[in-house]
N, C-alpha and C positions, 0 to 999 in steps of 0.2 A: 269660254271653256270648251267650245265645240269646233276647234280648229282641225282642219284636214280630215275629211271623211270622203267616202265615195258613195254616190247616191244609191248604188245597188244595195246598200245597207241601211238606207234611210227611207221612211215613208211618212208622209203627212196624211192624216185622216181627220177631217174636221178641224178641231182646235188642238188636237194632240199631235205630238211629234215623237215617234218611237225610234230610238237609235239601237241598232243591233250590230253583232259581230265587231268590226274594228272600231265602232263608235258607241258600243253599248256600255252600260254601267255608268250612266251620267250621275247617278246617285249611289254612292257606296256607303253602307251603314257603318263601315269601320272608320273611326276617327283617329286622328294622329295620336291623341292621348291614349288610345287603346293599344297602340303598337309599340313594341319594344325595339328600339333601334339596334341594328347590327353594326358593330364597329368595323371599319374597313382598314385592315392592317396596311400600313405604309412603311416601306423600308426606309430607314433613316439615311439621309444624304442622297437618296435617289428621287428623281422627279416623280410627281404624281401623274400617272398616265390617264388622260382624259379623252374619251371618245365622243364624237358628235355624229348623229345620224340625221341627214337632211333629206327632205322630200323633193326639193327642187334644186336647180343649179345655183351655185354661189353668186353667179353673175345676173340673177334675175332682178336685182335692185329692189326686191320686195321682201317677202317673208324670210326666205333662206339667207339672202344677203344680210338682213338685219341680225340674224342669229350668228352669222359668221363674223360680223363686226364685233359682236359680243365675245366670241371666241378669241379674236385677235386682241381685244382689250384685256382679256384675262391673261393672255400670254405676255403682253407688254407690261402688265402690272406685277405678275408673279414670276416672270422670266424663267430662270432655270429651276424653279420649284415645280413647274408643270411641263409636260410634254403632251401636245394634243394631236389627235388624228381626226379627220372628218371624212365621211363618205357622203357624196351628194347623189341626187337623182335616185334615191332608194324607194322603190315601189312598196306598197303594202305587202304584196306577195313575197317580196325578197327581204322584208324587214327582219324577220326572225333570224335568218341566216347571217345577215350583216351584224346585228346586235350580238349574236352568239360569238361571232368571230372576233369582235372587238373585246369581248370579255375574255375569250380564250387567249388572246394575244397580250393580255396583261393590263387592260384598262381597269382601273379601280373606281372610276366615276364615268358614267355614260349618260349623256343627254339625248333623249329621243324627241325630236322636235315636230312631231305630227300626231294628231289625234288618232290617225289610222294605225299608229304603231302600238296602240294600247295592249292588244292581246299578245303581241310578240314581246313587248316589254315585260309584261307580267309573267309570261312563260319562261323567258330566259332568266329573269330575276330569281325564280325558284331554283334554277339549276346552278346559279352563282350567288349564293347567299352572302359572300364576302365582298361583292361588288355593289356599289351604290348606283341607283338609277334615278334620274329625274325626268319625268315625262311632261312635255309641254301641252297644256290645255286638257290634260287628262283629269280623271276624278278618282281613280282607284289607288288606294294606298296599300303598302305592304311593309314588312319589317325593313326592307332595303329599297323601297320605292316611294319617292315623293312626287308631287305635281306642282306645276307653276304656270301662271298665265298673267296677262296684263289686263287692267281695267280699260280696255280699248274704248269704251263708251265715253270716257272723259275727254280725250282729244277730239273724238267724233263730234261731241256736242259743241265744242269750241269752233270747229270748222264750219258747223252748221250756222252758228252765229255770224260768221264772216260771210257765208254764202248769201244770207238774207239781205245783207247790205250791198252786195256786189252784183246781184242779178238785176237785169232789166226786164226780162221776159217773165219773171216769177216762176220759171220752170227750171228745176235742178235735175240733172240726169245722174242716176246712181247705177253703177255697173256692179252687179252682185255675182259672186262665185256660185254658191249653193244656198238654198233657202233653209239654213240651219239656225238654231238659236243665236249663236255668236254673230252671224252676219245680220240677222234680223235685229238683234240688239243694237248693232252699230247703225243700221238704217234708222231705227227709231230715235236713237240718241241724236243723230245728225238732224233729223226732222224737228225734234223738240227744240234744239238750239236754233234752227232756222226760223221757227215760228215765234221765238221770243223777239227777234229783230225785224221780222217781216211776216205778219200773220196771213198775208195773202199768197205767200209763196207755196208751191207744191213740189213734191218729189216724185219723179217717175223712175221706176226700177225695172231694169231688164237683166236677165240672168244669162251667164255664159256657160254654166255647168262645168267650169274648170277653175282651178286656182291659178294656173299659169298657162296662158295660151294667147300670146301677143296678137295673132291674127284675128281671133274671135273677140278679143278685148277691143281692138281697134274697130272692128265691124260693129260691135255693140255700141261703142261710143258714137260712131257716126249715126246709127239708128236713133239714138237719144237726141243728137243735134237735129236730126230731121223732124223729131217730135217737138222741137221748140226749145230744147235746153240750151241755155247760154252759160251754164256753169256745170262742170263735170266732177264727179267724185267716184271712188271705187273701193271695192273690197276684193281686189284681185292683185296679182303680184308683179305684173310687168309694167313698163313705162309707156306702153302703147297708147293709152288714153291721153297721157300728158303730152306725148309727141303730136298726137292728132290735134289736141287743143291748141298747141303752139302753131301748128300749120293753119288752123282755122281762125286763130286770133281770139279765142274765147278762154275764159278763166277755168282753172282746174285745181284740184287738190291731189297731192300724192298720198301714198299709203305705205306703211311699214318703215320706209326710210325717206330721207330728204331727197325729193326728185326734182329739185329746182334746176339742176344742171341740164335737164331735158326740156326746159321751157321757161327760162328765167323771167320773161315778161309776163307770162300768163299764170305761172305757178304762184298761188296765193299763200299756201303753206302745206305741210304734210303732217298727217297724224303718224307719229313715229313710235317704234318699239325700241327700247334700250335694254338689252339683255346683259350687258357687260358686268354691272355691279352684282347681279344675282349670280352669274357664273363665278366671279371672283369670290364672293362670300361663301358659295357652296363648296368650292374647291378648298378654301381655308378651313371650313368646318370639317371636311373629310380628313384633311391633313392633321387637324387638331383632335380628331375623334370626338367632335361635339355635334356632328350631323345627326339629325333625327328626321323621321318621315313626317311630313306635314304638307298641307295644302297652302301654297303661296299664291295669292291673287292680289297684285299690287298696282297702284295707280301713279299719278303724277307725283304725289307726295313722297313716294318711295323711289322715284326715279326710274320706273320701269316703262312708262309711256310719257308722251308729251307732244307738243307741236313744234315744228321747226321754225326758224325765224320767219316772220311775216313779211310779205311783199310790201314795199313802201307805197304801192298803188292803193293799199287799203287805207282809208282815211284815219287820221290819228285818233279821232274820238272812238272809232270802231275798235282800233287796237287797244285803247284804254279799257273799253268795255269788256273785250275778250280777256285781257290780262287780269281784270278785277274778278271775273268769273273763275278764271284759272286759280287765282289765289284762294277763292272760296272753296274750290275743290281740295286744294292742299290743306286748308285749315279744317276741312270737314264740316263747314257751315252750309254747304250746298252740295247737291249730287245731281247727276244728269237725269235721274228718274225721280224727281221730287213731284209730288202731287200738287194740283189735280192733273190727272192724265186720263184722257178719253181715247178709246180706240177709233178706228176710221169709221165705225158705224155710229159713233156718238155715245157709246156705252162708257160710263165712268169706270175705269179700271183701278184708279188709285185716288183717294180723296185728298183734299188739300191738307197739308201738315204732315203727310206721310211720305216715306221714301220706299221705293220698291226694294224688297229684300233680295239677297243673292240667289236664293233658291228659285224664286220666280224669274229672275233674270236668266238663269241657266236653262229655263224651260220655255223661254219666250217664243211664241208662235203666232203672234198677232201684230198688226200694224197700228201705229198711233194716227191720230188725225193729221191730215196733210199729205198722206202718201196715196198716190193713185195706183190702181190695180190691186190684185190679190196675190196671196202667197200660193205658189203652185204646189 
């Protein structure tokens, strides 16, 4: 739920993580059931105009690329029922202007795909009450504003299971963007999966302080290799780490989209985001006047996240193990954060038989056992 912020708005003090300005309001007391939806009038026989606001370039093969795949899937399925427009590389400072322009130009449904757009989304939504807004990874609801995100921790856990069986050095390198709950949650889920298949393995985390910066991502990946990592994974948006892994002949996992084409031999799998179904369903709801503001947080079972096809270098018994856990996630009989869970200091954070609730996941600011280093 903590996608896309800028660190000038975030501070870590002790065990707390305060998010302000563009990433403030992680908990909003207004529930979907308390909000009366505003119908979005759609002219009969005219396509629904849908706008998308992207933080990065559509060619990043990461976060923005995955959203644009979803937009294109919506177009392919709804065809002449929709007309889409996207604006890429929109900074937080320019977000309000871009969102307002999309609304003024006739967009009746607007997807804002970065947490840093929260304030701008809420402000413009008040000015255009007949326009529907969906904000990715946000938390604030309004009469014409909903939020959506994926349970990224599910595919993360599965990739961790694979890493545990593929490492020889027992050191996994994790390239992090910013130390916010969403990223920390992914690191923890990966590590929990890792330790189920290899209790001796460790995760080393280095931060690039960027979502998309190929040069720094590659530099950080090399630093992790220098520290002994023989498997790389990331919570950043470019393919730089995958390409370096291919050059070095070590295994790696992609993120956001299937990155196998950038290192077919070393690419084990990718934790992928699949936004298309949500975009299609939301557009249809707006057209049918059945849309209502709600918080959507969906996992593999709902088709919003998953892993890409596994590399055949992964032993068949490991693939079977991963597929079995994936099916448990789908059936709801297992979760990435099932107890017992201890933090890296050995303190029991969750007892056996319990599952971590969503509110605690959204505020996660601690590491589980098996992660080296501290949260900056």
